[in-house]
C-alpha positions in Angstrom: 36.1 40.8 7.8 36.0 40.0 11.6 32.3 40.6 11.7 31.5 37.8 9.2 33.4 35.0 11.0 30.3 33.1 12.2 27.9 34.0 9.5 27.8 30.5 7.9 27.1 29.0 11.3 24.3 31.3 12.0 22.7 30.7 8.5 22.9 27.1 9.0 21.3 27.4 12.5 18.4 29.5 11.1 17.8 27.3 7.9 18.2 23.8 9.4 14.9 23.6 11.2 13.1 24.8 8.1 14.8 22.2 5.9 14.0 19.5 8.5 10.3 20.6 8.5 10.1 20.4 4.7 11.7 16.9 4.7 9.3 15.6 7.4 6.4 17.0 5.5 7.4 15.2 2.3 8.0 11.9 4.1 4.5 12.3 5.7 2.9 12.8 2.3 4.7 9.7 1.0 3.5 7.7 3.9 -0.1 8.7 3.6 0.1 8.1 -0.2 1.4 4.6 0.4 -1.3 3.9 3.0 -4.0 5.0 0.6 -2.8 2.5 -2.0 -2.8 -0.1 0.5 -6.4 0.7 1.5 -7.6 0.6 -2.2 -5.8 -2.8 -2.5 -7.6 -4.1 0.6 -11.0 -2.8 -0.7 -10.4 -4.7 -4.0 -9.4 -7.9 -2.3 -12.4 -7.7 0.0 -14.7 -7.0 -3.0 -13.2 -10.0 -4.9 -14.0 -12.3 -1.9 -17.5 -10.8 -1.4 -18.4 -11.2 -5.0 -18.2 -14.9 -4.4 -19.6 -15.1 -1.0 -21.4 -11.8 0.0 -20.5 -11.5 3.7 -18.8 -8.8 5.7 -16.7 -11.4 7.5 -15.3 -12.8 4.3 -14.6 -9.4 2.9 -12.9 -8.3 6.2 -10.8 -11.5 6.3 -9.7 -10.8 2.7 -8.9 -7.2 3.4 -6.8 -8.2 6.4 -4.9 -10.8 4.4 -4.1 -8.1 1.8 -1.4 -6.7 4.3 -3.3 -4.1 6.4 -3.4 -6.3 9.6 -6.4 -6.8 11.9 -5.8 -3.9 14.1 -5.5 -1.4 11.2 -8.9 -2.2 9.3 -11.3 -0.3 11.4 -14.6 -0.9 9.3 -15.4 -3.1 6.3 -18.9 -2.5 5.0 -20.5 -4.8 2.5 -23.8 -3.6 1.1 -25.9 -4.2 -1.9 -26.0 -1.1 -4.1 -29.8 -1.7 -4.9 -30.7 -2.4 -1.4 -31.8 -5.7 0.2 -29.7 -8.9 0.4 -27.3 -9.3 -2.4 -28.2 -12.0 -5.1 -26.3 -13.2 -8.2 -25.9 -10.3 -10.6 -26.4 -7.5 -8.0 -23.9 -5.0 -7.5 -22.0 -5.0 -4.1 -20.0 -2.2 -2.7 -17.2 -2.9 -0.2 -15.8 -0.1 1.9 -12.5 -0.3 3.8 -11.6 2.5 6.4 -8.3 2.9 8.1 -6.5 5.6 10.0 -3.4 6.9 8.3 0.1 6.3 9.8 1.8 9.3 11.1 5.5 9.9 11.7 6.2 10.4 15.4 7.1 14.1 15.3 4.5 15.0 12.7 1.7 12.9 14.4 1.7 15.4 17.3 0.9 18.2 14.9 -1.2 16.6 12.2 -4.9 16.0 12.6 -5.9 12.3 12.4 -6.5 11.4 8.8 -8.9 8.6 8.0 -8.4 6.8 4.7 -11.1 5.0 2.9 -11.9 3.3 -0.4 -15.0 1.9 -1.8 -15.0 -0.8 -4.6 -18.1 -2.0 -6.3 -18.3 -5.5 -7.9 -21.0 -7.7 -9.3 -22.0 -10.7 -7.2 -21.3 -14.1 -8.9 
């Protein structure tokens, strides 16, 4: 019986880092999923604005207003799917790119993840 006195403490000390690692990984996955939803939302907002006025500046402003913030939107691309300048009835693709947010501890280990979304709309 004397040999088992500190068994629970040793088991906790061995298993606690593994539990913490699993919890951090789950939180990081949730943060990346949330960021991807925000990028898709920003691309939709940029596409709605670009459908009325086909301009990268208009699409970028709409994407920023959707909640990403100006420092987080790295590229907004507005291009006609058929090539050439977009005219009424053409299809227009808006692409939003943004680096994913990483947790402080996980960010040192995780490779930078770039999230992107492309939405295609018809120019009005």
